[in-house]
DSSP file (Angstrom, degrees, kcal/mol; ACC not computed):
  #  RESIDUE AA STRUCTURE BP1 BP2  ACC     N-H-->O    O-->H-N    N-H-->O    O-->H-N    TCO  KAPPA ALPHA  PHI   PSI    X-CA   Y-CA   Z-CA
    1    1 A M              0   0    0      0, 0.0    92,-0.6     0, 0.0     2,-0.4   0.000 360.0 360.0 360.0 131.7   35.2  133.1   82.6
    2    2 A V  E     -AB  59  92A   0     57,-0.5    57,-3.0    90,-0.1     2,-0.4  -0.730 360.0-158.7 -85.9 133.3   37.1  132.6   79.4
    3    3 A M  E     -AB  58  91A   0     88,-2.8    88,-2.9    -2,-0.4     2,-0.4  -0.949   6.2-161.2-112.1 139.1   39.9  135.0   78.6
    4    4 A I  E     -AB  57  90A   0     53,-2.4    53,-2.7    -2,-0.4     2,-0.5  -0.967   7.4-164.7-123.0 132.5   41.0  135.4   75.0
    5    5 A V  E     -AB  56  89A   0     84,-2.1    84,-2.8    -2,-0.4     2,-0.5  -0.975  10.7-164.0-112.6 122.9   44.4  136.9   73.9
    6    6 A T  E     -AB  55  88A   0     49,-2.2    49,-1.8    -2,-0.5     2,-0.4  -0.894   6.0-172.2-107.1 137.5   44.4  137.8   70.2
    7    7 A T  E     -AB  54  87A   0     80,-2.4    80,-2.3    -2,-0.5     2,-0.3  -0.986   3.0-175.2-129.6 136.6   47.8  138.4   68.5
    8    8 A T  E     -AB  53  86A   0     45,-2.6    45,-2.5    -2,-0.4     2,-0.4  -0.958   5.8-163.2-130.1 151.1   48.4  139.7   65.0
    9    9 A W  E     +AB  52  85A   0     76,-2.4    76,-2.3    -2,-0.3    43,-0.2  -0.984  16.6 160.5-131.0 144.0   51.6  140.1   63.0
   10   10 A F  E     -A   51   0A   0     41,-2.0    41,-3.4    -2,-0.4    74,-0.2  -0.988  44.7 -85.9-157.5 157.4   52.2  142.2   59.9
   11   11 A P    >   -     0   0    0      0, 0.0     3,-2.2     0, 0.0     4,-0.2  -0.411  35.8-125.8 -66.6 141.2   55.0  143.8   57.9
   12   12 A A  G >  S+     0   0    0      1,-0.3     3,-1.6     2,-0.2     4,-0.2   0.833 110.1  62.1 -56.4 -33.8   55.9  147.3   59.2
   13   13 A G  G 3  S+     0   0    0      1,-0.3    -1,-0.3     2,-0.1     3,-0.2   0.619 100.5  54.1 -69.8 -12.2   55.4  148.7   55.6
   14   14 A K  G <> S+     0   0    0     -3,-2.2     4,-2.8     1,-0.1    -1,-0.3   0.307  76.1 106.1-101.1   8.3   51.7  147.6   55.9
   15   15 A S  H <> S+     0   0    0     -3,-1.6     4,-2.7     1,-0.2     5,-0.2   0.867  78.3  49.2 -56.6 -42.4   51.1  149.6   59.1
   16   16 A S  H  > S+     0   0    0     -4,-0.2     4,-2.2    -3,-0.2    -1,-0.2   0.914 113.4  47.2 -65.2 -42.9   49.1  152.4   57.5
   17   17 A E  H  > S+     0   0    0      2,-0.2     4,-2.1     1,-0.2    -2,-0.2   0.913 113.6  47.7 -63.4 -44.7   46.9  149.8   55.6
   18   18 A V  H  X S+     0   0    0     -4,-2.8     4,-2.9     1,-0.2    -2,-0.2   0.909 111.1  52.1 -67.0 -40.1   46.4  147.8   58.8
   19   19 A G  H  X S+     0   0    0     -4,-2.7     4,-2.0    -5,-0.3    -2,-0.2   0.911 108.9  49.7 -62.6 -41.0   45.5  151.0   60.8
   20   20 A K  H  X S+     0   0    0     -4,-2.2     4,-1.7     2,-0.2    -1,-0.2   0.912 113.3  45.2 -64.7 -43.5   42.9  152.1   58.2
   21   21 A I  H  X S+     0   0    0     -4,-2.1     4,-3.2     1,-0.2    -2,-0.2   0.913 108.8  57.8 -67.7 -39.8   41.2  148.7   58.3
   22   22 A Y  H  X S+     0   0    0     -4,-2.9     4,-2.0     1,-0.2    -2,-0.2   0.912 106.5  48.4 -56.6 -43.8   41.4  148.7   62.1
   23   23 A L  H  X S+     0   0    0     -4,-2.0     4,-1.4     2,-0.2    -1,-0.2   0.863 111.3  50.2 -64.9 -36.0   39.4  151.9   62.2
   24   24 A E  H  X S+     0   0    0     -4,-1.7     4,-2.7     2,-0.2     5,-0.3   0.902 107.1  54.2 -63.9 -43.7   36.9  150.5   59.8
   25   25 A V  H  X S+     0   0    0     -4,-3.2     4,-2.9     1,-0.2    -2,-0.2   0.922 106.4  53.0 -56.1 -43.6   36.6  147.4   62.0
   26   26 A L  H  < S+     0   0    0     -4,-2.0    -1,-0.2     1,-0.2    -2,-0.2   0.858 110.7  47.5 -63.4 -34.9   35.8  149.7   65.0
   27   27 A K  H  < S+     0   0    0     -4,-1.4    -1,-0.2     1,-0.2    -2,-0.2   0.931 118.0  39.5 -68.1 -47.7   33.1  151.3   63.0
   28   28 A Q  H  < S+     0   0    0     -4,-2.7    -2,-0.2     1,-0.3    -1,-0.2   0.780 129.3  30.0 -73.6 -29.3   31.5  148.0   61.8
   29   29 A F  S  < S-     0   0    0     -4,-2.9    -1,-0.3    -5,-0.3    -2,-0.1  -0.589  79.4-170.0-133.7  71.2   32.0  146.2   65.1
   30   30 A P        -     0   0    0      0, 0.0    -3,-0.1     0, 0.0    -4,-0.1  -0.272  44.4 -80.9 -60.7 149.5   31.8  148.7   67.9
   31   31 A P        -     0   0    0      0, 0.0     2,-0.6     0, 0.0     6,-0.0  -0.271  45.3-158.5 -52.8 130.9   32.8  147.3   71.4
   32   32 A D    >>  -     0   0    0     -3,-0.1     3,-2.0     1,-0.1     4,-1.9  -0.910  10.4-168.3-117.6 102.8   29.9  145.4   72.9
   33   33 A K  T 34 S+     0   0    0     -2,-0.6    -1,-0.1     1,-0.3     4,-0.0   0.532  84.8  68.3 -72.9  -3.6   30.3  145.1   76.6
   34   34 A T  T 34 S+     0   0    0      1,-0.1    -1,-0.3    26,-0.0     3,-0.1   0.632 110.9  34.8 -82.6 -15.4   27.4  142.5   76.7
   35   35 A I  T <4 S-     0   0    0     -3,-2.0    25,-2.9     1,-0.4     2,-0.3   0.835 130.3  -8.7-102.4 -47.8   29.8  140.1   74.9
   36   36 A A  E  <  -C   59   0A   0     -4,-1.9     2,-0.5    23,-0.3    -1,-0.4  -0.994  52.7-131.1-154.4 152.0   33.2  140.8   76.2
   37   37 A K  E     -C   58   0A   0     21,-2.8    21,-2.6    -2,-0.3     2,-0.7  -0.946  28.7-131.6-106.2 125.6   35.2  143.3   78.4
   38   38 A A  E     +C   57   0A   0     -2,-0.5     3,-0.3    19,-0.2    19,-0.3  -0.683  25.7 177.4 -77.5 114.3   38.4  144.6   76.8
   39   39 A I  E    S+     0   0A   0     17,-2.8     2,-0.4    -2,-0.7    18,-0.2   0.887  87.1  10.5 -79.8 -45.6   41.2  144.2   79.3
   40   40 A V  E    S-C   56   0A   0     16,-1.8    16,-2.2     1,-0.2    -1,-0.4  -0.958  71.2-164.0-131.2 113.1   43.7  145.6   76.7
   41   41 A R  E    S-     0   0A   0     -2,-0.4     2,-0.3     1,-0.3    -1,-0.2   0.969  73.0 -23.1 -64.2 -53.8   42.0  147.0   73.7
   42   42 A V  E     -     0   0A   0     13,-0.1     2,-0.4    -4,-0.1    -1,-0.3  -0.930  54.9-172.7-160.7 135.3   45.2  147.0   71.6
   43   43 A G  E     -C   54   0A   0     11,-2.3    11,-2.2    -2,-0.3     2,-0.4  -0.983  14.5-168.1-124.9 142.4   48.9  147.0   72.3
   44   44 A V  E     +C   53   0A   0     -2,-0.4     2,-0.3     9,-0.2     9,-0.2  -0.983  10.8 165.6-134.2 140.7   51.4  147.3   69.4
   45   45 A R  E     -C   52   0A   0      7,-2.6     7,-2.6    -2,-0.4     2,-0.3  -0.964  34.2-109.9-146.7 164.5   55.2  146.9   69.3
   46   46 A T  E     -C   51   0A   0     -2,-0.3     2,-0.3     5,-0.2     5,-0.2  -0.670  32.4-173.8 -91.5 152.1   57.9  146.5   66.7
   47   47 A T  E >   -C   50   0A   0      3,-3.2     3,-0.8    -2,-0.3   -35,-0.1  -0.809  44.0 -97.6-132.3 175.3   59.7  143.1   66.2
   48   48 A K  T 3  S+     0   0    0     -2,-0.3     3,-0.1     1,-0.2    -2,-0.0   0.729 127.2  44.6 -67.8 -20.8   62.6  142.1   64.1
   49   49 A D  T 3  S-     0   0    0      1,-0.1     2,-0.4   -38,-0.0    -1,-0.2   0.438 127.0 -84.0-101.7  -1.7   60.1  140.8   61.6
   50   50 A G  E <  S- C   0  47A   0     -3,-0.8    -3,-3.2   -39,-0.2     2,-0.3  -0.980  77.0 -11.7 140.8-130.8   57.7  143.8   61.6
   51   51 A M  E     -AC  10  46A   0    -41,-3.4   -41,-2.0    -2,-0.4     2,-0.4  -0.843  45.4-167.5-116.0 151.9   54.8  144.7   63.8
   52   52 A K  E     -AC   9  45A   0     -7,-2.6    -7,-2.6    -2,-0.3     2,-0.3  -0.999   8.1-179.5-135.5 134.8   53.0  142.7   66.5
   53   53 A S  E     -AC   8  44A   0    -45,-2.5   -45,-2.6    -2,-0.4     2,-0.3  -0.944   2.0-176.1-130.7 157.1   49.7  143.7   68.2
   54   54 A F  E     -AC   7  43A   0    -11,-2.2   -11,-2.3    -2,-0.3     2,-0.3  -0.976   9.4-166.4-147.3 161.0   47.6  142.0   70.8
   55   55 A S  E     -A    6   0A   0    -49,-1.8   -49,-2.2    -2,-0.3     2,-0.4  -0.966   9.7-150.7-141.5 154.0   44.4  142.4   72.7
   56   56 A I  E     +AC   5  40A   0    -16,-2.2   -17,-2.8    -2,-0.3   -16,-1.8  -0.994  17.5 179.5-133.1 128.0   43.0  140.7   75.8
   57   57 A Y  E     -AC   4  38A   0    -53,-2.7   -53,-2.4    -2,-0.4     2,-0.5  -0.945  25.2-144.5-127.4 145.7   39.3  140.2   76.5
   58   58 A E  E     -AC   3  37A   0    -21,-2.6   -21,-2.8    -2,-0.3     2,-0.4  -0.961  29.8-140.6-103.0 125.4   37.2  138.6   79.3
   59   59 A I  E     -AC   2  36A   0    -57,-3.0   -57,-0.5    -2,-0.5   -23,-0.3  -0.716  13.7-121.2 -91.8 132.6   34.3  136.9   77.6
   60   60 A K    >   -     0   0    0    -25,-2.9     3,-2.3    -2,-0.4     4,-0.2  -0.375  45.2 -78.7 -70.8 151.7   30.9  137.1   79.2
   61   61 A E  T 3  S+     0   0    0      1,-0.3    -1,-0.1     2,-0.1     0, 0.0  -0.204 116.7   6.2 -50.2 129.2   29.1  133.8   80.3
   62   62 A G  T 3  S+     0   0    0     -3,-0.1    -1,-0.3     1,-0.1     4,-0.2   0.501 106.4  97.8  79.8   4.1   27.5  132.2   77.3
   63   63 A K    <>  +     0   0    0     -3,-2.3     4,-2.5   -28,-0.2     5,-0.2   0.282  43.7 104.2-109.7   9.6   29.0  134.7   74.7
   64   64 A L  H  > S+     0   0    0      1,-0.2     4,-2.8     2,-0.2     5,-0.2   0.937  83.2  46.0 -59.9 -49.8   32.0  132.7   73.4
   65   65 A K  H  > S+     0   0    0      1,-0.2     4,-2.9     2,-0.2    -1,-0.2   0.917 112.9  50.1 -59.7 -44.4   30.5  131.8   70.1
   66   66 A E  H  > S+     0   0    0     -4,-0.2     4,-2.2     2,-0.2    -1,-0.2   0.904 111.8  48.6 -60.2 -43.3   29.2  135.3   69.5
   67   67 A F  H  X S+     0   0    0     -4,-2.5     4,-2.8     2,-0.2    -2,-0.2   0.933 112.7  48.1 -61.8 -46.7   32.6  136.7   70.3
   68   68 A M  H  X S+     0   0    0     -4,-2.8     4,-2.7     2,-0.2     5,-0.3   0.913 109.4  52.4 -61.8 -44.8   34.4  134.2   68.0
   69   69 A D  H  X S+     0   0    0     -4,-2.9     4,-1.7     1,-0.2    -1,-0.2   0.933 113.0  44.6 -57.4 -47.4   32.0  134.9   65.1
   70   70 A N  H  X S+     0   0    0     -4,-2.2     4,-2.2    -5,-0.2    -2,-0.2   0.912 112.9  52.0 -65.4 -40.6   32.6  138.6   65.4
   71   71 A Y  H  X S+     0   0    0     -4,-2.8     4,-3.0     1,-0.2     5,-0.2   0.938 109.0  48.5 -61.7 -45.7   36.4  138.2   65.7
   72   72 A Y  H  X S+     0   0    0     -4,-2.7     4,-1.8     1,-0.2    -1,-0.2   0.864 109.5  52.9 -68.8 -31.5   36.6  136.0   62.6
   73   73 A K  H  X S+     0   0    0     -4,-1.7     4,-1.0    -5,-0.3    -1,-0.2   0.933 111.1  48.4 -63.5 -43.7   34.5  138.5   60.6
   74   74 A Q  H >X S+     0   0    0     -4,-2.2     3,-0.9     1,-0.2     4,-0.6   0.928 109.5  51.1 -64.4 -44.8   37.0  141.2   61.7
   75   75 A I  H >< S+     0   0    0     -4,-3.0     3,-1.2     1,-0.3     4,-0.4   0.851 102.5  60.5 -61.4 -33.4   40.0  139.2   60.8
   76   76 A L  H >< S+     0   0    0     -4,-1.8     3,-1.1     1,-0.3     4,-0.3   0.824  94.2  64.4 -62.6 -28.6   38.6  138.5   57.3
   77   77 A M  H << S+     0   0    0     -4,-1.0     3,-0.3    -3,-0.9    -1,-0.3   0.785 106.4  43.6 -64.8 -24.7   38.6  142.3   56.8
   78   78 A F  T X< S+     0   0    0     -3,-1.2     3,-2.2    -4,-0.6    -1,-0.2   0.471  85.1 101.4 -92.4  -2.7   42.5  142.1   57.0
   79   79 A S  T <  S+     0   0    0     -3,-1.1    -1,-0.2    -4,-0.4    -2,-0.1   0.685  72.9  59.3 -66.1 -21.3   42.9  139.0   54.9
   80   80 A E  T 3  S+     0   0    0     -3,-0.3     2,-0.6    -4,-0.3    -1,-0.3   0.556  80.4 101.5 -81.7  -7.6   43.9  140.8   51.7
   81   81 A I  S X  S-     0   0    0     -3,-2.2     3,-1.8     1,-0.1     2,-0.1  -0.676  78.0-127.4 -81.2 116.0   47.0  142.4   53.5
   82   82 A E  T 3  S+     0   0    0     -2,-0.6     3,-0.1     1,-0.2    -2,-0.1  -0.423  91.8  18.4 -65.4 132.6   50.0  140.3   52.4
   83   83 A G  T 3  S+     0   0    0      1,-0.3     2,-0.4    -2,-0.1    -1,-0.2   0.443  90.4 133.3  88.3   1.2   52.0  139.1   55.4
   84   84 A Y    <   +     0   0    0     -3,-1.8     2,-0.3    -6,-0.2    -1,-0.3  -0.695  26.4 167.5 -84.8 132.6   49.2  139.6   57.9
   85   85 A S  E     -B    9   0A   0    -76,-2.3   -76,-2.4    -2,-0.4     2,-0.3  -0.966  10.9-170.4-142.1 162.0   48.5  136.7   60.3
   86   86 A S  E     -B    8   0A   0     -2,-0.3     2,-0.3   -78,-0.2   -78,-0.2  -0.985   6.8-170.7-149.6 151.1   46.5  136.2   63.5
   87   87 A E  E     -B    7   0A   0    -80,-2.3   -80,-2.4    -2,-0.3     2,-0.5  -0.990  11.7-149.1-143.4 156.7   45.9  133.8   66.3
   88   88 A M  E     -B    6   0A   0     -2,-0.3     2,-0.4   -82,-0.2   -82,-0.2  -0.988  13.2-165.1-125.5 126.1   43.5  133.5   69.2
   89   89 A E  E     -B    5   0A   0    -84,-2.8   -84,-2.1    -2,-0.5     2,-0.4  -0.897   9.2-145.7-111.9 143.1   44.4  131.9   72.5
   90   90 A F  E     -B    4   0A   0     -2,-0.4     2,-0.3   -86,-0.2   -86,-0.2  -0.876  19.3-178.7-108.6 135.6   41.9  130.8   75.2
   91   91 A Y  E     -B    3   0A   0    -88,-2.9   -88,-2.8    -2,-0.4     2,-0.3  -0.948  18.8-143.3-131.7 151.9   42.7  131.0   78.9
   92   92 A M  E     -B    2   0A   0     -2,-0.3   -90,-0.1   -90,-0.2     2,-0.1  -0.766  32.5-108.6-101.6 155.9   41.0  130.1   82.2
   93   93 A S     >  -     0   0    0    -92,-0.6     4,-2.4    -2,-0.3     3,-0.4  -0.424  29.4-111.2 -76.1 161.7   41.4  132.2   85.3
   94   94 A G  H  > S+     0   0    0      1,-0.2     4,-2.7     2,-0.2    -1,-0.1   0.898 120.1  58.0 -60.4 -37.8   43.4  130.8   88.1
   95   95 A A  H  4 S+     0   0    0      1,-0.2    -1,-0.2     2,-0.2    10,-0.2   0.824 111.8  41.2 -62.5 -31.1   40.2  130.5   90.2
   96   96 A E  H  4 S+     0   0    0     -3,-0.4     4,-0.4     2,-0.1    -1,-0.2   0.825 117.7  47.1 -83.3 -35.3   38.8  128.3   87.4
   97   97 A A  H >< S+     0   0    0     -4,-2.4     3,-1.2     1,-0.2     4,-0.5   0.875 100.1  63.0 -78.2 -39.3   41.9  126.3   86.8
   98   98 A L  G ><>S+     0   0    0     -4,-2.7     5,-2.3     1,-0.3     3,-1.7   0.869  95.8  58.5 -59.6 -40.9   43.0  125.4   90.4
   99   99 A P  G > 5S+     0   0    0      0, 0.0     3,-1.6     0, 0.0    -1,-0.3   0.766  93.0  70.4 -61.8 -21.6   39.9  123.3   91.2
  100  100 A L  G < 5S+     0   0    0     -3,-1.2    -2,-0.2    -4,-0.4    -3,-0.1   0.765 106.9  36.8 -65.2 -24.1   40.8  121.1   88.3
  101  101 A I  G < 5S-     0   0    0     -3,-1.7    -1,-0.3    -4,-0.5    -3,-0.1   0.093 127.8 -97.2-114.7  21.3   43.8  119.9   90.3
  102  102 A G  T < 5S+     0   0    0     -3,-1.6     2,-0.2     1,-0.3    -2,-0.1   0.733  87.4 115.2  75.9  23.4   41.9  119.9   93.7
  103  103 A L      < -     0   0    0     -5,-2.3     2,-0.4    -6,-0.1    -1,-0.3  -0.727  51.8-141.1-119.2 169.9   43.1  123.3   94.8
  104  104 A E        -     0   0    0     -2,-0.2    -9,-0.1    -6,-0.1    -8,-0.1  -0.993  20.7-113.5-137.2 140.7   41.4  126.6   95.5
  105  105 A M        -     0   0    0     -2,-0.4   -10,-0.0   -10,-0.2   -11,-0.0  -0.538  40.6-117.0 -69.2 129.6   42.4  130.3   94.9
  106  106 A P              0   0    0      0, 0.0    -1,-0.1     0, 0.0   -11,-0.0  -0.320 360.0 360.0 -64.1 154.5   42.9  132.1   98.2
  107  107 A E              0   0    0      0, 0.0    -2,-0.1     0, 0.0     0, 0.0   0.463 360.0 360.0 -69.2 360.0   40.6  135.0   99.0
C-alpha cells in the first residue's frame, strides 16, 4: 500500500483565500474512499514563514494514478495564490519495506 503525505505552504495573509478554495475543492472533489483512505484529512499550523498544512492518505491498490490526477487538479485550483506551494511524498509501509532488506514485520 502506498501512503502519500501532501504538504502545502502559504502566507498567513492568504489564509482566507486558501480556506475558500479548499472548501470549493471539497465540493468539486468529494472524498472517494474507493481511491484513498484519509488518515489525516488536514492538519494546519503556523510557521515563521506563514502557514503549513498537511494530509496523509493510504492509496487503494491500483488507484495511485487516479489519486495523483485528482490531486494535481486540486493543486491547480490554488495556483493563482501568490506564495502558495505544495509537495507530495510517497511512502511504503514498514511491512512492505522490510522484505526489501530480507526482514519481516512481526505480527
